[in-house]
Backbone as a ProteinNet text record, in pm:
[ID]
protein_1_A
[PRIMARY]
MKIIYPGSFDPITLGHLDIIERVSKKFDEVYIAILNNNQKKSLFTVEERIEIIKDACKSFKNIKVVAFSGLLVDFAKSIDCKLIVRGLREVSDYEKEVQMALMNRELYNDMETLFLVSNAKYSFVSSSIIKEIISFGGNVENFVPELAYKMLKSKYLHK
[TERTIARY]
-12448.5	-12579.8	-12590.3	-12709.2	-12736.8	-12806.7	-12784.6	-12857.2	-12883.8	-12995.4	-13033	-13024.6	-12960.7	-12960.3	-13039.2	-13168.3	-13252.4	-13251.5	-13278.2	-13291.8	-13300.4	-13317.6	-13319	-13176.7	-13092.2	-12951.4	-12937.8	-13008.2	-13014.8	-12962.8	-12831.4	-12721.1	-12682.3	-12596	-12537.3	-12446.2	-12442.5	-12359.3	-12251.3	-12159.6	-12058.3	-12121.5	-12234	-12307.9	-12359.3	-12414.2	-12457.1	-12337.1	-12224.8	-12106.1	-12053.6	-12068	-12027.3	-12109.6	-12240.8	-12327.9	-12287.5	-12264.3	-12225.4	-12095.5	-11997.5	-11869.2	-11887.4	-11965.3	-11986.3	-12058.3	-12162.7	-12233.5	-12153.9	-12071.2	-11992.6	-11892	-11855.3	-11763	-11834.1	-11966.5	-12042	-12124	-12146.1	-12233.3	-12162.3	-12202.2	-12141.2	-12176.9	-12304.8	-12352.8	-12433.6	-12401.5	-12474.8	-12535.2	-12667.4	-12738	-12771.9	-12715.7	-12754.7	-12870.6	-12990.2	-13112.7	-13170.8	-13162.8	-13210.1	-13355.6	-13440.1	-13582.1	-13603.3	-13660.5	-13696.8	-13842.8	-13863.5	-13998	-14031.4	-14113.5	-14148	-14231	-14291.7	-14373.5	-14290.9	-14164	-14075.5	-13979.1	-13969	-13878.8	-13736.3	-13651.4	-13512.4	-13421.2	-13311.8	-13210.6	-13133.8	-13093.5	-13015.7	-13104.8	-13076.4	-13146.2	-13099.9	-13174.3	-13134.8	-12997.8	-12976.4	-12848.1	-12732.7	-12754.8	-12650.9	-12623.2	-12727.8	-12708.5	-12632.6	-12663.8	-12590.3	-12442.8	-12415.4	-12276.8	-12202.3	-12264.6	-12201.2	-12173.2	-12271.6	-12256	-12150.7	-12153.3	-12051.8	-11911.8	-11896.8	-11766.6	-11724.6	-11817.6	-11786.4	-11759.1	-11813.7	-11801.9	-11704.5	-11623.3	-11537.5	-11438.8	-11406.4	-11312.8	-11380.2	-11512.8	-11586.2	-11619.1	-11578.6	-11595.8	-11730.4	-11804.9	-11930.3	-12054	-12040.4	-12149.4	-12211.7	-12344.5	-12417.8	-12511.1	-12503.2	-12587.4	-12695.9	-12821.2	-12934.4	-13045.3	-13130.1	-13249.9	-13370.5	-13472.9	-13596.2	-13714.5	-13828.6	-13954.7	-14052.6	-14150.3	-14252.2	-14214	-14263.9	-14242.2	-14104.8	-14041	-13911.9	-13921.8	-14027.7	-14041.2	-14047.6	-14107.9	-14111.5	-13971.1	-13895	-13756.1	-13677.5	-13694.9	-13623.6	-13654.6	-13780.3	-13818.5	-13752.2	-13741.7	-13685.6	-13538.1	-13468.8	-13326.7	-13304.8	-13415.5	-13411.2	-13331.8	-13372.7	-13308.4	-13413	-13374.8	-13469.8	-13423.6	-13324.9	-13269.8	-13244.7	-13291.6	-13273.9	-13191.6	-13106.8	-13037	-13084.3	-13103.3	-13141.7	-13056.2	-13010.9	-12932.8	-13024	-12987.7	-13061.5	-12968.4	-13010.5	-12930.7	-12978	-13107.8	-13166.4	-13293.3	-13347.9	-13465.1	-13583.5	-13603.3	-13717.8	-13707.2	-13586.9	-13569.4	-13625.8	-13605.8	-13647.2	-13796.9	-13877.3	-14022.7	-14066.3	-14015.7	-14051.1	-13998.5	-13875.8	-13813.3	-13878	-13917.3	-13985.2	-14118.4	-14190.5	-14318.3	-14298.5	-14196.7	-14169.7	-14125.9	-14043.4	-13996.2	-14112.6	-14204.1	-14319.7	-14410.1	-14428.3	-14509.9	-14442	-14310.7	-14238.8	-14252.7	-14243.7	-14258.4	-14401.4	-14496.6	-14636.1	-14657.4	-14591.4	-14603.5	-14519.2	-14410.8	-14317.7	-14270.6	-14336.3	-14318.8	-14173.6	-14092	-13952.4	-13859.8	-13911.4	-13828.2	-13791.6	-13664.5	-13615.5	-13542.1	-13542.6	-13472	-13368	-13246.4	-13134.6	-13112.5	-13114.2	-13090.5	-12947.1	-12878	-12744.1	-12747.8	-12694	-12684.9	-12570.7	-12596.7	-12495.9	-12376.9	-12266.3	-12147.6	-12183	-12145.4	-12182.3	-12138.7	-12026.8	-11980.2	-12067.4	-12158.6	-12250.2	-12395.8	-12421.1	-12558.3	-12646.1	-12587.7	-12664.4	-12671.5	-12611.3	-12602.1	-12715.8	-12787.2	-12889.9	-12880.2	-12931.8	-12930.7	-13004.5	-13117.5	-13195.6	-13123	-13054.5	-12982.2	-12860.9	-12799.9	-12687.6	-12734.8	-12849.4	-12901.7	-12939	-12992.9	-13029.8	-12905.8	-12803.5	-12680.5	-12617.1	-12601.5	-12534.4	-12618.8	-12751.4	-12837.9	-12817.9	-12768.4	-12739.7	-12591.5	-12517.3	-12375.8	-12283.5	-12336.2	-12252.5	-12167.5	-12063.6	-11970.1	-12009.2	-12032.9	-12071	-11964.9	-11847.7	-11741	-11705.7	-11717.9	-11680.9	-11790.7	-11902.3	-12016.7	-12060.9	-12004.1	-12041.7	-11916	-11926.4	-11811.5	-11772.6	-11650.7	-11593.7	-11679.3	-11720.8	-11800.4	-11935.2	-11995.4	-12122.6	-12102.9	-11994.6	-11966.5	-11950.7	-11875.5	-11855.3	-11987.3	-12069.7	-12197	-12296.3	-12292.9	-12377.9	-12339.6	-12211.3	-12165.6	-12209.1	-12195.3	-12234.9	-12383.6	-12465.1	-12611.1	-12650.4	-12589.7	-12631.4	-12566.6	-12455.4	-12396.9	-12481.6	-12556.8	-12636.2	-12782.2	-12817.7	-12956.9	-12981.5
38.8	6.9	-144.6	-197.1	-340.9	-372.3	-494.8	-545.4	-693.6	-740.4	-881.9	-945.4	-1060.8	-1141.1	-1268.5	-1271	-1385.5	-1493.1	-1615.2	-1723.6	-1857.2	-1959.3	-2094.6	-2150.5	-2111.2	-2152.9	-2304.2	-2377.4	-2523.5	-2591.6	-2590.3	-2533.8	-2394.8	-2329.2	-2203.9	-2234.2	-2142.2	-2159.8	-2051.1	-2064	-1959.6	-1829.3	-1838.5	-1718.3	-1644	-1718.8	-1656.9	-1591	-1662.3	-1609.2	-1483.6	-1475.1	-1355	-1235	-1254.2	-1147	-1110.3	-1211.1	-1187.1	-1107.4	-1146.4	-1075.1	-929.4	-907.1	-770.7	-683	-735.4	-652	-637.4	-736	-725.5	-610.8	-571.4	-458.7	-323.6	-324.2	-198.5	-170.9	-275.5	-261.2	-306.7	-247.8	-281.1	-421.4	-457.9	-589.3	-651.8	-777	-852.2	-974.3	-980.1	-1094	-1190.3	-1309.1	-1415	-1483.9	-1461.5	-1505.7	-1626	-1740.8	-1865.9	-1886.4	-1894.1	-1916.4	-2060.5	-2075.6	-2206.9	-2230.7	-2293.8	-2315.2	-2463.6	-2500.5	-2641.3	-2698.9	-2613.9	-2661.6	-2691.7	-2654.3	-2678.1	-2792	-2888.3	-3002	-2958.5	-2955.8	-2914.5	-3035.5	-3028.4	-3133.9	-3124.9	-3004.4	-2983	-2926.2	-2965	-2906	-2761	-2684.1	-2546.1	-2543.5	-2634.3	-2640.1	-2670.1	-2760.7	-2791.7	-2671.5	-2602.1	-2483.9	-2375	-2356.5	-2258.8	-2297.8	-2424.6	-2472.6	-2446.9	-2480.2	-2461.7	-2313.5	-2228.7	-2085.6	-2023.6	-2059.9	-2005.6	-2046.2	-2169.7	-2215.8	-2138	-2119.9	-2050.8	-1901.9	-1845.8	-1701.2	-1668.5	-1763.9	-1741.2	-1626.4	-1589.9	-1478.9	-1342	-1339.1	-1212.7	-1187.4	-1073.6	-1044.1	-981	-937	-865.1	-945.4	-1076.5	-1165	-1230.5	-1231.8	-1304.8	-1400.9	-1527.8	-1629.4	-1667.1	-1646.6	-1670.6	-1741.8	-1809.9	-1870.8	-1791.9	-1787.8	-1721.9	-1797.3	-1780	-1836.4	-1721.1	-1740.6	-1637.5	-1538.3	-1416.3	-1312.6	-1247.6	-1223.6	-1156.7	-1018	-946.6	-811.4	-814.6	-918.4	-930.4	-955.4	-1039.8	-1061.4	-930.8	-859.7	-733.1	-634	-622.3	-532.4	-575	-705.6	-756	-721.4	-700.3	-662.6	-517.7	-443.6	-302.4	-282.6	-356.3	-348.2	-310.6	-222.9	-172.7	-198.1	-286.8	-308.8	-457.1	-501.6	-640.8	-637.7	-736.1	-751.5	-880.4	-874.6	-991.5	-993.8	-1112.3	-1127.9	-1158.8	-1105.6	-1132.5	-1203.2	-1322.7	-1398.6	-1377.1	-1364.8	-1355.5	-1271.5	-1238.8	-1151.8	-1209.2	-1339.7	-1399.5	-1381.3	-1372.8	-1344.6	-1206.4	-1111.7	-973.4	-962.5	-1027.5	-1018.2	-1068.6	-1183	-1241.1	-1155.5	-1109.7	-1032.7	-895.2	-831.5	-702.6	-719.5	-824.6	-850.8	-866.6	-944.7	-963.7	-832.6	-754.2	-627.5	-531.3	-526.2	-438.3	-483.2	-614	-665.4	-639.2	-660.7	-633.2	-487.2	-397	-255.5	-222.1	-291.6	-271	-314	-423.2	-474.6	-396.3	-336.9	-262.6	-142	-31.3	85.9	131.1	110.6	154.4	56.6	-59.3	-163.8	-128.4	-141.3	-123.4	-250.2	-277.1	-393.2	-345.7	-391.5	-362.3	-484.2	-464.6	-575.2	-567.9	-680.5	-691.3	-794.6	-757.3	-850.8	-946.2	-1074.1	-1174.1	-1163.5	-1213.8	-1226.5	-1319.6	-1284.6	-1362.4	-1508.5	-1534.7	-1673.9	-1761.3	-1698.2	-1775.1	-1757.6	-1691.6	-1656.8	-1777.3	-1890.6	-2012.1	-2107.3	-2070.4	-2158.3	-2128.8	-2233	-2221.3	-2343.9	-2330.6	-2443.5	-2563.6	-2539.1	-2651.2	-2723.3	-2650	-2717.4	-2792.7	-2739.4	-2808.9	-2944.8	-2946.5	-3072.8	-3169.8	-3117.8	-3205.6	-3267.2	-3188.9	-3239.7	-3347.5	-3319	-3416.6	-3541.8	-3528.3	-3645.9	-3745.6	-3695.9	-3783.2	-3815.8	-3786.1	-3820.8	-3717.6	-3600.1	-3495	-3425.4	-3358.4	-3289.9	-3143	-3099.8	-2960.9	-2888.5	-2945.9	-2893.4	-2747.5	-2706	-2569.8	-2466.9	-2508.7	-2418.5	-2395.5	-2470.5	-2458.5	-2454.3	-2399.9	-2402.1	-2545.8	-2562.7	-2694.9	-2779.4	-2723.2	-2800.9	-2839.4	-2750.7	-2783	-2900.3	-2898.7	-3008	-3141.3	-3139.7	-3262.6	-3314.4	-3223.4	-3265.1	-3308.8	-3246.9	-3290.1	-3431.3	-3456	-3589.8	-3692.1	-3658.5	-3750.8	-3782.3	-3679.3	-3700.5	-3786.7	-3761.1	-3834.6	-3971.7	-3994.6	-4129.1	-4224.2	-4167.7	-4249.4	-4258.8	-4212.7	-4220.6	-4350.1
11899.9	11847.3	11829.1	11856	11845.4	11714	11667.4	11551.2	11573.2	11520.1	11531	11393	11387.3	11265.2	11298	11262.8	11297.7	11189.1	11229.5	11132.6	11201.3	11120.8	11176.7	11181.3	11087.6	11085.3	11102.5	11018.6	11030.4	10904.4	10880.7	10959.8	10910	10987	10943.9	10824.9	10729.9	10610.7	10607.8	10514.4	10498.4	10449.3	10380.5	10342.7	10464	10561.1	10687.1	10756.3	10759.9	10827.8	10759.5	10629.4	10557.3	10605.7	10619.9	10670.5	10813.7	10897.2	11036.8	11043.7	10965.4	10965.8	10923.6	10822.4	10772.3	10875.2	10939.3	11037.5	11166.6	11199.9	11323.6	11316.5	11195.7	11178.3	11189.5	11179.8	11175.8	11302.4	11384.3	11500.6	11627.3	11740.6	11869.2	11915.4	11898.4	11940.8	11828.1	11798.3	11696.6	11764.5	11764.2	11820.6	11707.4	11713	11621.1	11691.9	11640.9	11708.8	11635.8	11700.7	11643.2	11682.3	11581.4	11606.7	11651.3	11768.3	11820.5	11783.5	11669.2	11615.3	11622.3	11719.2	11739.1	11624.6	11543.8	11432.5	11307.9	11310.7	11197.3	11230.6	11143	11164.1	11131.1	11232.5	11215.1	11222.3	11149.8	11156	11287.7	11322.9	11444.4	11554.7	11677.2	11791.3	11805.8	11881.1	11906.8	11974.3	12068.3	12139.4	12043.4	11948.7	11850.3	11760.2	11719.8	11634.8	11709.8	11837.2	11918.8	11925.3	11949.4	11956.8	11825.9	11714.1	11583	11556.7	11584.2	11557	11647.9	11775.5	11867.6	11822.2	11779.3	11731.4	11606.1	11513.2	11388	11409.9	11515.8	11541.4	11653.7	11694.3	11811.7	11793.5	11671	11649.9	11658	11660.1	11670.8	11817.7	11868.2	12011	12044	11944.8	11971.3	11928.6	11923.2	11881.3	12004.3	12007.2	12110.4	12038.2	12071.7	12008.5	12108.2	12067	12155.7	12078.7	12153.4	12094.7	12143.8	12059.9	12101.1	12043	12106.3	12057.8	12040.3	11956.1	11939	11831.4	11848.6	11749.1	11764.3	11652.3	11652.4	11714.8	11687.8	11743.7	11896.4	11952.6	12098.6	12153.4	12085.4	12126.1	12114.5	12003.3	11982.4	12094.6	12131.3	12240.2	12370.7	12393.8	12520.1	12536.6	12425.8	12434.9	12391.7	12376.2	12336.7	12207.4	12105	11974.3	11869.9	11779.9	11680.5	11538	11520.7	11387.8	11362.9	11247.3	11203.2	11075.7	11057	10929.1	10863.4	10733.3	10655.3	10530.2	10494	10372.4	10254.8	10139.7	10016.5	9918.8	9876.5	9780.3	9637.7	9622	9488.7	9495	9380.4	9372.8	9450.1	9445.3	9515.2	9666.9	9721.2	9864	9897.8	9807.1	9832.3	9860.4	9779.5	9796.6	9934.1	9972.3	10101.9	10217.4	10204.7	10312.5	10331	10221.3	10233.1	10304.3	10270.2	10336.6	10487	10526.2	10669.3	10735	10666.4	10722	10745.9	10651.6	10666.8	10781.5	10794.6	10904.3	11038.5	11045.1	11169.6	11209.9	11112	11142.7	11183.8	11126.6	11166.4	11311.9	11351.6	11488.4	11589.2	11541.4	11627.8	11545.9	11565.4	11480.4	11467.1	11568.9	11565.2	11493.8	11454.3	11394.2	11250	11218.2	11081.9	11039.8	10910.5	10856.8	10757.5	10778	10689.8	10601.2	10470	10376.8	10325.8	10333.8	10276.7	10164.6	10051.9	9940.4	9969.8	9949.7	9982	9888	9935	9852	9735.5	9615.2	9496.6	9507.3	9573.3	9580.8	9670.6	9748.4	9832.9	9791.5	9681.5	9644.2	9613.8	9588.3	9559	9677.6	9789.4	9905.7	10003	10042.4	10146.2	10236.3	10356.5	10449.7	10392.7	10327.5	10274.5	10162.4	10075.6	9967.4	10022.3	10127.7	10192.6	10244.2	10312.1	10366.7	10254.1	10147.8	10035.6	9971.5	9948.3	9886.3	9972.3	10101.5	10187.9	10207	10198.2	10213.1	10098.9	9985.4	9871.3	9860.7	9966	9969.8	9909.1	9874.6	9816.8	9922	9875.5	9963.6	9977.9	10099.9	10127.2	10210.5	10217.6	10303	10272.8	10147.3	10109	10131.6	10191.8	10206.6	10350.4	10444.9	10585.9	10672.4	10793.7	10884.9	10919.8	10965.3	10991.9	11086.7	11199.2	11294.3	11234.1	11158.1	11092.4	10996.4	10922.8	10829.1	10902.9	11010.7	11088.8	11144.7	11195.5	11253.8	11145.7	11030.2	10917.9	10875.9	10860.7	10821.4	10924	11050.7	11157.5	11152.8	11133.4	11128.8	11010.3	10894	10774.3	10763.9	10833.2	10835.9	10918.6	11014.5	11105.2	11063.4	10946	10900	10827.6
[MASK]
+++++++++++++++++++++++++++++++++++++++++++++++++++++++++++++++++++++++++++++++++++++++++++++++++++++++++++++++++++++++++++++++++++++++++++++++++++++++++++++++

């Protein structure tokens, strides 16, 4: 069975990797689907995010890292997948994620969303807070994969 883990992953965090590891043990194929949204200002290019995720997931044999544009349900249909996984860190995530899950099901009747509660040690970690901390010179090494940390340092050293 296939499952899609969609997101911007700008950058991927150890919280994201925790979700990936957990679903990779339960599903045959896990698609890490990076939304290519030209209207959103990203720190990393799609190609850089793919590189970081592939490096961080190299020990998982059933992971496919892909980029997509447009609606997630259209991407899901294109790979014949009917299941999405989303991580929940806090209560406020739930409200937003349920709304998206209901809309996805409205657009693609067979689509289901599986919610996984994040590991408590990563419940406060988000890509946006990682970028904010490092932009002020803080250390985020314990919250992102090694390559992401190196690339974050490189980007912020040159700003």
